[in-house]
C-alpha positions, -999 to 999 in steps of 0.1 A, spaced: 573 121 -60 543 144 -67 564 161 -88 565 131 -110 534 127 -118 528 162 -132 513 173 -168 547 172 -186 543 201 -211 550 191 -254 556 166 -272 595 165 -279 617 134 -274 636 153 -246 604 160 -227 601 123 -227 635 116 -219 634 140 -192 598 122 -180 616 84 -183 644 91 -160 627 110 -136 604 81 -132 633 56 -132 645 75 -102 617 71 -89 609 37 -87 640 29 -79 637 46 -46 603 34 -47 618 -5 -49 645 -4 -28 620 10 0 598 -15 -7 629 -43 -3 631 -20 31 598 -24 43 599 -62 41 629 -64 58 624 -43 91 594 -57 90 612 -94 92 631 -80 116 602 -71 141 591 -108 133 616 -119 145 613 -95 176 582 -107 182 556 -84 169 525 -106 160 514 -121 129 479 -101 133 494 -72 134 522 -81 100 491 -84 86 473 -53 89 505 -36 89 510 -48 53 469 -45 42 474 -4 57 508 5 47 503 -12 9 460 4 4 478 42 17 504 40 -10 479 34 -38 459 52 -24 487 84 -18 502 80 -58 459 84 -66 455 116 -41 488 131 -63 474 121 -94 438 134 -89 426 154 -120 396 167 -138 413 171 -177 398 144 -194 422 131 -218 440 127 -184 417 113 -168 411 88 -201 445 83 -217 463 100 -188 472 124 -212 490 101 -237 521 102 -226 531 68 -210 565 61 -214 563 20 -241 584 0 -208 563 16 -177 529 12 -197 539 -24 -207 552 -21 -169 511 -11 -160 503 -34 -188 518 -61 -168 498 -55 -134 462 -51 -156 465 -79 -168 478 -98 -140 444 -104 -119 434 -121 -89 430 -149 -116 471 -151 -126 485 -144 -94 460 -160 -70 444 -189 -92 468 -200 -122 497 -216 -100 470 -236 -83 451 -244 -118 481 -263 -123 493 -281 -89 448 -292 -94 450 -300 -129 489 -304 -145 494 -306 -177 457 -294 -183 466 -262 -169 491 -250 -194 458 -242 -213 459 -204 -192 493 -198 -194 498 -211 -237 465 -189 -241 472 -155 -217 507 -156 -233 492 -166 -271 467 -137 -267 495 -108 -264 508 -120 -299 475 -115 -314 472 -77 -302 507 -71 -314 498 -83 -344 463 -72 -353 450 -42 -323 473 -20 -305 491 -5 -331 460 0 -352 443 12 -327 462 43 -315 461 49 -353 426 56 -350 433 75 -313 395 74 -299 394 68 -254 377 37 -254 367 0 -274 330 17 -279 346 46 -291 361 30 -319 334 11 -327 314 38 -328 342 57 -350 347 26 -376 308 14 -379 296 55 -379 264 52 -351 252 49 -322 239 13 -325 271 1 -327 288 18 -300 253 7 -280 264 -25 -286 298 -24 -275 288 -1 -249 270 -31 -232 299 -59 -239 320 -39 -222 298 -40 -190 292 -77 -196 329 -86 -200 342 -61 -172 318 -69 -142 321 -103 -143 360 -97 -146 353 -73 -116 334 -97 -96 366 -123 -94 395 -98 -85 367 -85 -56 357 -117 -45 398 -118 -43 407 -90 -27 377 -99 -1 399 -137 3 430 -121 5 420 -87 23 403 -114 56 441 -136 55 452 -104 63 429 -85 88 408 -118 102 378 -104 95 347 -118 75 350 -125 44 320 -96 34 334 -69 56 370 -77 39 360 -72 2 345 -35 10 377 -33 33 393 -43 0 367 -20 -24 383 13 -10 421 2 -18 405 0 -54 382 35 -52 406 54 -44 430 52 -69 400 51 -98 379 77 -82 404 107 -83 431 103 -110 413 77 -136 435 65 -160 460 87 -145 460 71 -114 457 40 -125 485 42 -147 513 53 -123 494 33 -96 498 -3 -114 535 1 -123 540 5 -80 519 -22 -76 534 -47 -104 568 -41 -85 556 -56 -52 533 -83 -68 567 -94 -90 585 -96 -63 563 -114 -33 550 -139 -66 591 -147 -71 605 -145 -38 583 -181 -22 591 -203 -56 625 -192 -55 633 -200 -23 616 -234 -21 637 -241 -53 669 -232 -33 655 -258 -7 649 -282 -27 676 -284 -48 700 -257 -30 697 -242 -70 679 -206 -67 660 -212 -106 630 -225 -100 622 -220 -137 650 -244 -149 650 -270 -124 612 -279 -118 618 -308 -143 634 -327 -121 612 -321 -86 585 -331 -112 603 -364 -113 601 -371 -81 561 -362 -81 553 -387 -108 574 -414 -84 551 -401 -53 524 -403 -75 527 -437 -82 532 -444 -44 503 -430 -33 482 -447 -59 494 -486 -45 497 -469 -7 468 -491 11 454 -458 32 445 -443 4 430 -466 -7 406 -469 28 403 -440 20 389 -435 -9 367 -464 3 356 -440 28 344 -414 8 332 -442 -18 305 -454 10 288 -416 13 292 -412 -21 266 -448 -24 249 -428 11 241 -404 -8 232 -426 -40 210 -444 -17 189 -410 -6 183 -400 -43 165 -431 -52 138 -420 -28 138 -385 -15 106 -381 5 114 -408 30 158 -406 30 143 -365 41 119 -382 65 142 -403 79 165 -380 84 147 -355 104 135 -377 125 172 -390 138 184 -358 137 154 -343 163 157 -381 178 191 -372 180 187 -334 204 153 -353 225 176 -378 243 205 -354 244 185 -330 263 168 -355 284 199 -374 296 211 -337 305 238 -340 282 266 -306 283 254 -281 266 285 -279 235 271 -321 228 230 -301 223 243 -272 201 260 -295 177 232 -318 176 212 -290 170 233 -272 146 235 -308 126 189 -307 131 190 -273 118 216 -281 84 185 -310 72 172 -297 44 143 -280 44 123 -293 19 130 -325 -9 139 -299 -37 169 -285 -12 173 -324 0 182 -332 -38 198 -309 -48 224 -309 -16 228 -346 -18 233 -346 -58 265 -321 -50 279 -337 -17 271 -376 -44 297 -357 -68 323 -345 -42 322 -379 -24 329 -396 -63 358 -373 -69 374 -379 -38 375 -419 -39 395 -415 -73 433 -415 -69 454 -390 -57 422 -369 -46 405 -369 -77 435 -350 -93 450 -356 -126 487 -375 -124 506 -341 -128 528 -351 -161 497 -366 -179 486 -346 -211 455 -356 -214 428 -378 -195 418 -410 -207 433 -431 -232 443 -430 -270 442 -469 -274 421 -479 -246 384 -493 -248 359 -464 -259 352 -449 -224 386 -442 -225 391 -431 -265 362 -407 -253 380 -394 -224 410 -386 -240 392 -367 -268 375 -347 -250 397 -342 -226 423 -333 -255 389 -312 -275 385 -287 -241 423 -275 -238 425 -264 -274 392 -251 -276 398 -236 -240 434 -219 -252 417 -204 -285 388 -187 -266 416 -174 -244 440 -160 -266 408 -144 -285 400 -130 -257 431 -118 -242 429 -99 -278 401 -85 -269 394 -72 -231 384 -36 -236 406 -28 -205 436 -43 -217 433 -26 -254 427 12 -236 464 5 -213 474 13 -258 457 40 -263 476 59 -229 514 61 -255 527 92 -272 530 75 -301 522 40 -327 560 34 -326 556 31 -287 524 13 -284 539 -14 -303 571 -10 -280 548 -16 -252 533 -42 -261 566 -58 -262 574 -50 -227 539 -64 -217 547 -99 -227 580 -94 -207 566 -85 -178 538 -114 -180 560 -134 -194 581 -131 -150 551 -147 -137 537 -170 -162 571 -187 -170 574 -189 -127 538 -206 -123 544 -241 -135 578 -244 -114 552 -227 -83 525 -259 -91 551 -287 -90 579 -274 -61 546 -266 -37 530 -304 -47 567 -319 -40 565 -302 -5 526 -312 -2 533 -349 -6 568 -350 13 563 -334 43 525 -327 45 510 -364 38 516 -384 65 520 -361 89 500 -369 121 469 -351 124 476 -338 158 508 -320 148 497 -301 112 508 -270 107 493 -240 121 490 -226 81 457 -251 74 441 -245 107 443 -210 98 429 -215 57 399 -234 70 388 -203 93 393 -183 63 366 -200 45 362 -246 46 350 -248 10 389 -236 2 408 -266 29 395 -288 47 408 -318 63 392 -355 79 405 -382 94 383 -405 79 396 -437 81 409 -428 123 442 -436 119 448 -406 134 468 -401 100 472 -373 74 464 -391 41 463 -371 9 428 -376 0 415 -366 34 427 -326 24 407 -308 6 425 -280 -13 410 -253 -31 435 -236 -62 426 -199 -51 451 -207 -19 478 -220 -34 498 -191 -40 490 -178 -6 496 -206 14 526 -218 -6 552 -195 22 538 -214 51 538 -248 33 574 -239 24 583 -235 65 587 -190 54 589 -169 81 553 -146 84 561 -117 66 567 -132 33 531 -147 35 524 -114 45 542 -101 12 525 -121 -11 488 -116 7 501 -84 -6 511 -87 -39 477 -108 -41 461 -79 -35 480 -59 -57 473 -81 -85 434 -80 -79 435 -46 -70 452 -36 -100 426 -56 -124 401 -39 -106 413 -3 -111 416 -12 -151 378 -23 -145 364 0 -129 373 26 -149 367 11 -186 328 5 -170 325 39 -160 339 52 -190 320 32 -218 288 52 -195 301 85 -190 321 86 -223 302 66 -251 267 68 -236 262 98 -217 290 120 -236 288 104 -271 251 96 -270 229 118 -249 246 151 -241 275 157 -264 278 192 -251 286 181 -222 312 200 -204 347 183 -195 342 185 -154 309 174 -163 317 141 -177 347 134 -153 321 138 -125 298 110 -141 325 86 -142 337 89 -109 301 88 -99 293 57 -116 325 38 -112 317 41 -71 282 29 -77 291 -4 -100 322 -11 -81 295 -15 -49 272 -32 -66 300 -60 -83 309 -61 -41 274 -67 -36 276 -97 -66 312 -111 -50 296 -113 -12 269 -136 -25 306 -162 -38 292 -167 -77 314 -190 -87 352 -197 -82 376 -168 -97 386 -192 -129 355 -199 -140 342 -162 -136 375 -151 -151 375 -171 -178 335 -161 -188 345 -128 -193 372 -142 -220 348 -155 -236 323 -126 -230 352 -104 -250 364 -126 -275 328 -131 -291 313 -94 -284 350 -80 -299 372 -94 -320 356 -104 -349 339 -67 -346 376 -54 -340 393 -77 -361 375 -69 -398 368 -34 -387 408 -29 -392 413 -54 -420 384 -56 -439 369 -23 -453 336 -32 -465 325 -42 -429 295 -21 -422 275 -7 -391 246 -38 -393 277 -63 -401 294 -51 -369 263 -46 -348 246 -80 -353 278 -95 -352 284 -87 -321 249 -99 -306 251 -130 -321 280 -145 -313 276 -126 -274 243 -142 -273 252 -177 -284 283 -179 -260 262 -162 -233 232 -191 -242 260 -217 -243 274 -207 -203 231 -202 -195 226 -234 -198 256 -254 -194 278 -237 -165 262 -249 -129 259 -212 -112 245 -196 -137 218 -226 -149 207 -224 -112 202 -181 -117 182 -188 -149 162 -217 -140 172 -240 -164 160 -279 -154 172 -299 -185 197 -322 -180 235 -310 -188 243 -334 -206 220 -322 -233 233 -290 -235 264 -296 -249 276 -299 -278 304 -317 -286 319 -326 -249 326 -287 -249 331 -270 -211 307 -235 -208 344 -223 -198 353 -221 -237 316 -210 -245 336 -187 -270 340 -210 -291 313 -213 -307 302 -173 -306 339 -165 -321 323 -183 -357 289 -171 -349 303 -131 -351 327 -133 -379 300 -153 -404 276 -132 -392 296 -98 -395 302 -108 -431 273 -120 -446 254 -92 -434 280 -66 -446 280 -84 -481 240 -81 -479 237 -47 -471 253 -12 -486 289 -8 -477 305 21 -454 308 49 -473 343 63 -487 355 84 -462 358 57 -433 367 37 -466 396 56 -469 404 61 -430 409 27 -428 433 18 -450 455 48 -442 455 34 -407 468 -3 -419 491 20 -449 497 51 -433 520 62 -463 484 64 -483 468 101 -484 429 107 -480 408 119 -501 405 152 -482 437 157 -469 
C-alpha cells in the first residue's frame, strides 16, 4: 500500500491512468477489509466480547489506520505538502472533498436538526448542496487556473499586495478556527461514547488522530486519509438507516419510502397532542416555568429563601442522623444554589426558557411536515411568526450556499487536481458523494422519529432501553429523562434529546447489535477527523505559507516552511481543543457561524476578483473587512454565548434586524462586502494592465497575454 502514496513522475495521461488503477486496487481491498473487520467484530460480539472492548477496538483500529496512511505519506516537499503534488484524480479528489465536507455537523448534526425542526432543517441540505453548484460555476475551475496554494495566496496575487493577503489570512483563520472547534467537540463526543473516557480527555485522545494525519504529510497525507475516511463514514451512515427502513417497511431503500413513514409520524403527532398524559407533562413544566418567573420578580428575596431552605434541609438531615447518601445529596443541592444575584438571574432565566419550551406540544418540536412556524391566515402574531420563520429559512439557505462556495479548506482541494478540467470534474464527483449522505439524512430523521414515537414513548421508566442511560452518562445536556407527572411511564415531553446524538444513537434505537453503534461512531469520528485535518492544514498553511513565506521571509527554504507549518498546526490544534473543552455552543451553531464568516469575508472578493477586472486592492481589502465586521458585530450582539463573551447586556430584541437569527448573520455581511468592493474600486485607481489581462486570460484562456 505504501507504493500508492509515492510520487508519480510525469504528468502524461498514461501515468495518470496507471496511478488511478493502482488507487482503485488499493481502496477496493481497503473497503473489503473494513467490511470484513465489522463482520468479525459482530461475530465476536455474539460470542460475548464486551461492548466497551468493541468501542476501544473501533477507536484504536480506525485511528491507527489513519495514522498509518499519514506516516506513509510523510513529506517535506512544498508542492506535495501544500497541494498533494497536483496529481489527485478527479474521482478521488471528489471523494476526499466529500470527506472534508462531511463534518461532524453533516454526519452527526444534520439528521438531528431535521429530527428536532422537521422541514426547517432542509435549509441545511439545500444550502450546502446548492453551494457546490456555485463552486462549480464560479470558483473552482478559475481558482485552479490561477494556480496558487491557498485562498490568501490567490488574494495576494490577484489584488497585488500583502494587505489583501493579510486580511485573507485573518478571515481564513477566523472561519476555519470556528469550524475546527466544532469538529473537535464532535471528536470528543464520539471518543467519549466509544471509550467511556471523560469528555475533556476524549477531545485530546481524538486530537492525536487528527494530528498524526495532517502533521506529517500535509495535504498529501490528508487527501489519502480522507478517501479512506469517506469510505468508512458512508458505510456507517447508510447501514443503520437501511436497517430501519427494512424493519419498518420491508423495503431497503429509505430515500424512496420515508414519505409513507412521515404520514405515520404526522398521525402520531396528532395523537400525542391530544394525549391527556402529555397535557399533564406540559402543565407540570408550565408550573416550573411560572415558579422561575416568580423568582425573577424579586431575585434577592428568592435567592435568600432558596439558600435558607437548602441549609435547613442539610441541618435537619444531620440532626436526624440521616443516611450519608441523603446528606450528600442535600449538600450538593446547597452547593448548586447560585452564589450571587447575577448568577441567580442568569440561571433562572435559562431555566424559565427551558421549561417554557418543554411546556409546548410535542416537547417543543414543530410538526415534522409543517413548513414554517405560525399561520399566514391567522392573527397578527401568527402572521408575524410565519413571515419571520420563512425569512430565516431563506436567509439560512443563502448563507450556507454562499459560505460553502467560499470556505478556504474546501476551495484548497481544487488546487490538488492535475488540470482545470479535472478540477471541474472533481466538483461533480464531490456533489455525487455528498448527495449519498444528504439524500439519506431526511429519511433517517423520519424513521428515527417514528421509532421514538411508536416504541420508546409509552415505555415504563424501569424498562427503558440501555442506550438512554448510556447517553445520559456521556452528557445529561444531550439526553435526559424525568418522570415529572410521576406515572412511571415515559411521555414525549419527559425526554429531552439533543440533535447531536440522533445519528449516533440510531443503531441502538433500531435494536441493532452494538457493533453497528461502534461502526457509526467510527463513521462520525472519520467525518470529524477528516474535516478537522483540512481545517487545521488551512490555518497552518495560511500562517506558514502566506504570512511567513510570502510576507516575512520570501527566501525561506522549503524545509523550514514545512517545519513551521507543522509546528503551527500543533499549536492551533491544541488551542482549538482547549476551546472545545469549554463546550462554547452546539456544533450546528459553530459550523453555521463559520459559513457566515466565510461568506462575508471571501465570497464577494473571490467572485469579483475572478469576474470583474476593475476590482482592486483597496476595494477587496475594505470589502472583506466591512463584510466580516458586519457579520461579526451582528453575531456578537445577538447570539447568547457570544454576548456573554463580549459582555453585551442590551436586550437581544433591540439588536435583531428584521427578525434574522444570528446563525444567518452573513446575510448582512455579503451585500455589504459586494457594495464596498464595487464602490471603493470605482473610486480608486484601477489594477495594472498585466493584472487585468491575467483576469481576462483566466476567464477566456484563448486570449493571449500581452507579455506572453
